N, C-alpha and C positions, 0 to 999 in steps of 0.2 A: 027726358029729352037728351039725345046724343049730341055731342059736340061736332061742329063742322070739320070736314076733312082738312088736312094740312096740305097746302098747295106750294108754298115756298120752301126755303131751306128749313129742314127739321133740326131743331136744337135739342139735344139730348143731355140728360144728366145721369151719371152712374153713381149709385150708392153701393160702396163695397169695392175696394181696389185689390182684392185678393185674386186667387187663381181664376175664378169664373168671371169676375169683373174685367180682368185683363183679357180673357178670351173674347168676351163680347166687344170690348174695345177694338180688338183686331178684326173681328167680323164687321163691325160698323165702318172701319177703315176701308175694307174691301168694297162695301156697299157704296161708300162715298166716292171711291175711285171709279166705280162703274156707273155712277149717276151724276157725274159732273159736280161733285161736291154737294149733293142734295141733302146730306145729313152731316152734322158736326157734333162731336162731344164737346159741350161748352162748360161743363162743371163736373167735378168729382168730389165725393165726400167719403171719408173713412176715418175711423178712430185712430188708425195708424197713419199719422201725418206724412211720414216718409213714403209709404206706399201710395197715398193719395197724390203727392207731388210727382212721384215717378210716373203714374198713369196720366195725370194731367199734362205732363211735359210732352206726351206723345201727340198732343193736339194743339195746334197754334191758337193761343189765346184762351185755352181752357183754364178755368179758375178752380182753386181748391177751396172748398167750403169748410167751415168749422164743424158742421154737423149735418146730419140728414135733414133735420128740420129747416136749417138755413137753405139748403139746396132746394127742398120742396117749395119753399116760400118764394123762390126766384121766379118772377113773372115772365122772364124771357125764355124759360124752358118750356118745351112742348110735351116731352115724354121723359119718363124715369125708368131706368133699368135697376131693379132691386136685386143686388148680388151679394147680400150680407149673409152671415150665419142665420139659420132658420128662425131663431128666437126673435130676430129683429124685423122679420118680414111683416108681421101684422101691423105694427104701429106705422111703419113707413108706407105701407100700402093704403091704409085708411087715410092717413094724412095727405098722401098724394091724390087720392080720389077726391077728397074734400077740397083740395086746392085746384081741381080741374086738370090735373096732369094725367096724360095717358100712361099706362103702366105695363111694363114687362116684368114679371116676377119669376125668379128662379124657383125650381122645385126643391123640396116639398114646399107647399104654400105656407105652412104654419106649423105650430107646435101641436095643434089638434084640429079636428074637423070643425069644432065649434068656432075656433078662431078663423078658419078658412071660410066658413059660411058668413061670418061677420064681415070679412074683407069683401066677399062677393056682393053682399048687400050694399056696402058703401059704394062699390063700383057701379052697381045698377042704379043707385040713387043719383050718382053724379053724371052718368051718361058717357063716361070716358071709355076709350077703347082699351082692352086689356088682353094679355096673352100670358100663358104659363110656359115655362121652359121644359116641356116634355119632348126632348129633341129626337128621340128614337122614331118619331113619326116622319122624320126627314131622312131616315137611313135608306140608302139605295138598296141594300140587301133585304131589309124588312119590307120595304115598299113592294119589291118584286115578289117576295114570298107571299105577301098579302094578296097580290093580284093572282098568283098561281093557285092558291088554295080557294079563291073565290070563284074560279072557273067551274062551270057546270060539270065538265068532264072529270074533275077531281072527285066527285061524289061527296057523300056525307063526311063531315069531320069526325074523327075518332078520338084523337088526343093531341095535345101540344105540350112539349117539355122544354123548360128553359133552365140552364145552369148559369148563374151570374156570379163570377168570382173576381176579387180585387184584393190587392195588398191593403191592409188596414190603412185608410187614407189620412194618416197623421205624419207621413213621411214620403220621400220619393217624389214622383211626378205629381201625385195628388196631395201633396203636403198641405194639410189644413188641420192644425192642432185642435181647433174647436170641435172637430168631429168626435172627440172623446170626452167632451164636457157636457154632462147631462143638462146643464142650465142653458146651453146654447143650441143643442141638437134635439130634434124631435124623437130620436131613437138611434138605432144602428143601421145595419145593412138593409133591412126591409124598407124603411121610410126614406133614408138618405141616399140610397142608390137604387134599390129594386122598385121604388115607386115608378121608375121608368118601365120596368117589366110588367107591373100590374097594369099600367096604362096601355102598354103595347098589346097585351093580351086582349083587353077589351076593345081596343081600336081594330084589331084583326078579327075578333070572334064574337063581339057583342057582350052584353052584360053578364056579370057573374052573380049567381044567386046565393051561393053558399061557399064558405071557406073553412078549411081545417088546417091549422098551423101549429108547428112546434118551433121554439127558438132555444138558443143556448148562448151563454155569455162566458167566454174564456178570457177576455182581455182585461176584466177587472173593473170597468167603469159601470156603475149601476145604471141600468136602463139603456145601455148601448150594446145591443146584441150583435154578435159577429157571425151568427148562423141562423137561418130560418128555412124551414121546409114547409111549403104551403101547397095544399091540394085545392084546386078551384073547380067548382061545379058550375058550368055555364048554363045560362037560361036556355040555350039551344039544345041542351040535353047531353053534352059530352063533358069530359073531365080533362083538366090540365094539371101540370105540376111545375112548381117553381122552387129551385134550390138557390138560396142566396148566401154567399160566403164572403167574409173579410178574413183573409189569412195573414201569414207572416212571411211571405215569400216575395221580397222586394224585387227580385229579378224576374218575376212572372208578370207580364203585362195584364192590365185589366182586360177581362175576356168574357165572352158569352158563348154558350153552345145552345142552339135552338133547333128543335126537331118538331115537325108536324106530320102526323099520319092522317090521311083521308082514305076513303075506300079504295081509290084508284091512284093514289099519289103519296109519295114520301119525299119530303124536302128537309134539308139540314144545312146548317152553316155554322162555322166557328168565327164568323165576323159580324160585328154589330154596326158596321158602317159600309165600307167598300170591301169587296172580296168575292170569292166564288160561292156557288150554291151546289150542293150535291142533290141529285134528283133521281127517283125511280118512278116510272109511270106504268100503270095498267099491267099488261101481260109481258112487259119488258123483262128480259132475263137478268139484266144487270143495271147497276147505277151509272149515271152519266154526270159529268161536271159541266155546269154553266160557268164559263170563265168570268173573271172580273170585268173584262171588256164587254162581254155579252150582257152582264148584269147592268152595267152603266148605260148601255144602249137602250135596254128596256126601261130603266129608270128614267132616262131622259124623255123617252116617249110618253111615259105616264105623267111626268111633271109638266111637260109642255101641253099635254092634253087637259090636265086637271088644274094646273096652276100656271097659266100662260104669263101671268105677271112676273114670274121668276125667270123669264127668258133672257133678261140682260145678264144673268148670273150663270150662264152655261159653263163657264170655266170654273165655277165653284160648286157644281153639282155633287162633287165627291166630298163636300164639307158640310155635314148636316147643320152645324152651328151657324154657318153663313146663310143657309137657306131659311133657317128658323128666324133669324133676325130680319132677313129680307122680306119674309112673309109678314112680319109685324109691321115693318115700314110700309109695305104695300097696303095693309089694312088701314094704317093711319092716313094714307093718301086716298082712301075710298076706292081702291082698285079691287078689293075682295073683302069677304067676311073674315074676321079673325079666326085663326085655326092653328093650333088648338086653343080654344077659348078658355078663359079663366075657370069656368065651371067644370071643364074636364079635369083640371087640377084638384078641384073639390071632390069629384067622384073618385079619383085615384087615391086621394088621402083617406076617403071614407072606406075604400076597399082595404087599404093597409091597416087602418084602425080596427077593422073587423078581424083581420089576421092577428093583430096583437091581442084582442079580446079572446080569440080562440085559443091562443097560446096560454094566456093567463088562466082560462077556465078549463083547458084540456078537453075541449069539445068543439064540434062544428058550430059555426055561427052563420045565421042568415044575414045576407047583406041587404040593408034597407034601400028600397028604390027611391 
């Protein structure tokens, strides 16, 4: 049995006051300002007390809890944002579900598919609303590309290629020291960053039935790969490639290069949120550029058509994290179904786990449906 929708002020707790916890706090502030204070962060928990106090201080009256367990046990809270290192997701999620708290859990869901499935089972049993932080589904560029390649005039899909590169995220703007600790992270660049890309590919093109992957480890932490090359065979009958890299160029911003070829269409972009799209169509002799403004106009049209409950956040359409959190809040209020649902995170983790198995065995691996 599902819990009733929240009608009054939504009281949220954040577990994890690091980089991503602070980001969600900022997004929830934007939502609160655009919904007349309809949501408030009322409690924060983090093993780093200084970080917890700093984040709590950004919300009037927010309390600092001594532990995730204490926060989850607070009967005044409606929903929990789980923003901890990956190793802590499972216990927090299951405890929150059993306590009847709605759950937003950052990606990747867990240290393994088995743990992710256990979390999903607890959520189903409790009837709480749950969402996973697969934020690329709210990207203006990728949403517009998805619409373009879905048009009948594009013809059959031929291939999709993604390069995802980032400075090793233990320093700089993505400074998270735990990323290089095998006891806290589910792996390296494939699971901790490119899980977004695996999900994006299936969101755009449907299920993957087979993967072939090779990984390499140059950074020295056992089990934390900094390179992965994955070939994906889609159930629809075409292939894609994903190259995932954690490098040592702190001056290079986190970046993606995405290209899709269909029979009558080529699209490419070097932007994973806002930006322009390069296009060539049919018998056209050359490429054209769809400007960032044109992309945003098309994205707004799609969002307002498919997700009208996000209309109060038009000034935030260029911020995928804001739309992600706003969509979860809307689901909590019964305005829409949750999307992406927790189960989508399980599927993405299953796909990455198949890639890891392929790398270990040096052979293609069928993805279980």
